[in-house]
C-alpha positions in Angstrom: 0.0 0.0 0.0 1.3 3.4 -1.0 1.4 6.0 1.7 1.6 9.8 1.8 2.1 12.5 4.4 -0.7 15.0 5.1 -0.1 18.1 7.2 -2.8 18.9 9.7 -3.1 21.4 12.5 -2.2 20.1 16.0 -5.8 20.8 17.1 -7.0 18.5 14.3 -4.7 15.7 15.4 -5.9 16.2 19.0 -9.5 15.7 17.7 -8.5 12.6 15.8 -6.8 11.3 19.0 -10.0 11.9 20.9 -12.1 9.7 18.6 -9.4 7.2 17.8 -9.6 3.8 19.5 -6.4 2.2 20.8 -6.2 -0.4 18.0 -7.2 2.0 15.2 -4.7 3.8 12.8 -5.2 7.4 11.8 -6.0 6.1 8.3 -8.8 3.9 9.7 -10.1 6.8 11.8 -10.2 9.1 8.8 -11.9 6.4 6.6 -14.5 5.8 9.4 -15.3 9.5 9.7 -15.6 9.9 5.9 -17.9 6.8 5.8 -20.1 8.2 8.5 -20.4 11.6 6.8 -21.2 9.9 3.5 -23.9 7.8 5.2 -25.3 10.8 6.9 -25.5 12.7 3.6 -27.1 9.7 1.9 -29.8 9.5 4.6 -30.4 13.2 4.3 -30.8 12.9 0.5 -33.2 9.9 0.9 -35.3 11.7 3.5 -35.6 14.7 1.2 -36.5 12.5 -1.8 -39.1 10.6 0.2 -40.7 13.9 1.4 -40.8 15.2 -2.2 -42.4 11.9 -3.4 -44.9 12.0 -0.5 -45.9 15.5 -1.6 -46.3 14.4 -5.2 -48.4 11.3 -4.2 -50.6 13.5 -1.9 -51.2 15.9 -4.8 -52.0 13.0 -7.2 -54.4 11.5 -4.6 -56.2 14.9 -4.5 -56.5 14.9 -8.3 -58.0 11.4 -8.3 -60.4 12.2 -5.4 -61.9 15.0 -7.4 -62.1 12.9 -10.6 -63.7 9.9 -8.8 -67.5 9.7 -8.7 -69.2 9.6 -5.3 -70.5 6.1 -4.4 -73.0 7.4 -1.8 
C-alpha cells in the first residue's frame, strides 16, 4: 500500500486522537469518519427525496379524489 504524508493542524490531530480507538490507525479513523459523513449525507438525501415523493403522491391523490364519482 502506498502512503503519503498529510499536514494537519495540531488541534485536528488532537480531535483525531479523541475519537481514535487504541487499536485504530489514523488512516482507519479518517476512513471511518468519511464513511459516517457519506452515510449521513445519503440518509439526508433519501429523506428529502421521500418527502418530495410523498408530496407528489398526496397531490396525485387529491386529483383522483376530485375525478372519482361519489358512491353514496
